[in-house]
C-alpha positions, 0 to 999 in steps of 0.5 A, spaced: 863 619 454 871 618 456 871 611 452 868 615 446 873 621 447 879 616 447 876 613 441 876 620 437 883 621 440 886 614 437 882 616 430 886 623 430 893 620 431 891 615 426 889 620 421 896 624 422 900 617 421 903 617 428 900 611 431 897 604 429 891 602 432 891 598 438 886 592 439 882 596 444 882 602 440 879 598 434 874 595 439 872 602 442 871 605 434 866 599 433 863 600 439 861 607 439 860 607 431 865 613 431 867 611 423 863 607 418 866 600 417 868 602 410 872 608 413 875 604 419 877 599 414 881 605 410 884 607 416 886 600 418 889 600 411 893 606 412 895 606 419 896 598 420 895 595 427 900 594 433 898 587 434 897 580 430 890 579 430 887 572 432 881 568 430 878 570 436 880 577 435 876 577 428 870 573 431 870 579 436 870 584 431 865 581 427 860 581 433 861 588 434 859 590 427 865 589 423 864 588 415 868 584 410 872 590 408 874 591 415 876 584 416 880 584 410 884 590 412 885 587 419 888 581 415 892 585 410 895 589 416 897 582 420 901 580 414 904 587 412 911 588 415 913 595 417 919 598 413 925 600 417 927 607 418 933 610 417 936 616 420 938 622 415 945 624 416 946 632 416 953 634 414 956 640 417 960 644 413 965 648 416 968 655 413 975 655 413 978 661 417 982 666 412 990 667 414 989 674 414 983 675 419 985 678 426 985 673 431 979 673 436 980 675 443 981 669 448 974 666 450 971 669 457 971 664 463 966 659 462 961 658 468 961 652 471 957 647 468 950 646 470 948 638 470 940 637 468 937 631 470 934 627 464 927 624 465 928 616 464 922 613 460 920 607 463 918 601 459 912 596 461 914 589 460 909 585 456 912 579 459 912 581 466 905 585 466 898 582 466 892 580 470 893 577 476 886 576 479 879 576 478 879 573 471 875 566 469 869 568 473 862 565 471 856 569 472 849 571 470 848 575 464 847 583 466 850 581 473 856 584 476 862 579 478 863 578 485 871 579 485 874 585 482 879 584 476 886 586 478 892 588 473 899 588 475 904 593 471 912 591 471 918 593 467 923 589 464 927 588 470 920 586 474 920 592 478 912 594 479 910 601 476 906 605 480 902 611 477 901 609 470 894 609 467 891 603 465 885 603 460 880 597 460 875 595 454 870 590 455 866 586 449 860 583 452 862 586 458 861 593 462 868 596 466 867 601 472 872 605 471 874 605 464 881 607 466 885 606 473 892 608 475 896 603 478 897 603 486 904 603 490 904 595 488 903 596 481 896 594 480 889 597 478 883 594 480 876 595 476 869 592 477 866 588 471 859 587 469 857 582 464 853 583 458 846 580 456 849 575 451 850 568 454 857 565 452 863 569 453 865 576 455 872 579 454 876 585 458 882 588 454 887 592 458 892 597 455 898 600 458 902 604 453 903 599 447 902 593 451 895 590 451 893 583 455 886 580 455 882 575 459 875 572 459 869 570 463 863 565 462 856 568 462 850 564 464 843 565 463 839 569 468 833 566 472 827 565 467 822 571 467 818 569 461 815 563 457 815 562 450 809 558 446 810 556 439 805 553 434 808 551 428 814 557 426 810 562 430 809 564 437 802 565 440 800 570 445 793 572 447 788 568 442 789 563 437 785 558 433 785 551 432 782 547 426 777 542 429 780 536 425 787 536 427 792 535 433 796 540 435 803 540 439 805 547 442 812 548 443 814 551 450 821 554 452 823 559 458 827 565 457 831 570 462 830 577 462 835 578 456 831 572 451 837 567 453 834 560 453 834 557 460 832 550 463 825 548 463 822 546 469 815 542 471 811 543 465 804 542 465 798 545 462 790 545 464 784 547 460 778 551 462 773 547 458 775 540 456 769 539 452 772 544 446 779 541 446 783 536 451 790 536 453 793 529 450 800 529 453 805 533 456 813 532 454 819 536 456 827 535 456 832 540 459 830 546 454 824 545 451 817 542 452 811 540 448 803 540 450 799 536 445 792 538 444 786 535 440 780 539 439 773 536 440 767 541 438 767 548 436 767 553 442 772 558 445 776 557 452 782 558 455 789 554 456 794 555 462 801 553 460 805 552 467 812 552 468 818 555 472 813 557 477 810 562 471 803 561 468 802 563 460 794 564 459 792 563 452 785 564 449 783 558 444 778 558 439 775 551 435 771 554 429 766 549 426 768 545 421 765 548 415 767 555 417 772 558 412 778 562 413 785 560 415 786 559 422 792 562 426 795 555 428 795 550 422 
């Protein structure tokens, strides 16, 4: 909910023309679907961005649902130069005093001056601030990383900045909490849970106009299901074989998010070998094949075994003269 409110706040500022979008703002707007891609493209063209988009940024935006119009707007903004603003000079006119006018009385004694302490605006240094711990970890999809992610904020002189809010945005990752203040050492700590997609995950930290990002490696989880393909279709439950054919079933293993995992110990067993036989079983690290040869009409069961799991299938071999299309040509 807080990230959605931050995204809505960024939209309001941008629509008022007061703040270009940061990368984290654009990621939250895409993730939360606050605006349609076409509307978001118009917003980017109107307000521009605070960062120069890289090829990796464009790929992240594309994975989050950015269309061609939004990517074109991002590229146009990257080439745009901001016009220099000139301060308007206001002239002050003075009215000459008439020589015949009476002289004003002498001014009353002024009270002693009161000095006001002005608040010093601390600037976060993009060169001296960044992630100091927890980046580059590797973990399984959907799991929390063992070490916290630590971001450190410093000013241009190298002094640590405490009490400053840092906002975190994840791509293929969930961050808890989404925002955290820096402590006395200038550091903010958050936990990272990897997303469901195998490959890479990215976390972006934003403090003021400064943004930093760090990457993680996402590996597949343990195998939770076997997938059996016959031709281009997956088979489950029941299928049929032509009596005059030799069929090669393709077998793979997947984790709970349908990511491919290594295939281990592939075997196959037939309940009634008179109806069809297993001619051979072969496998590599990812896929395997089970070759079947029908012998006579009938129905029996086939067990496909791998990774400590069993997939049971019911197979029918129709008579040679039976009309109709089989499920597995």
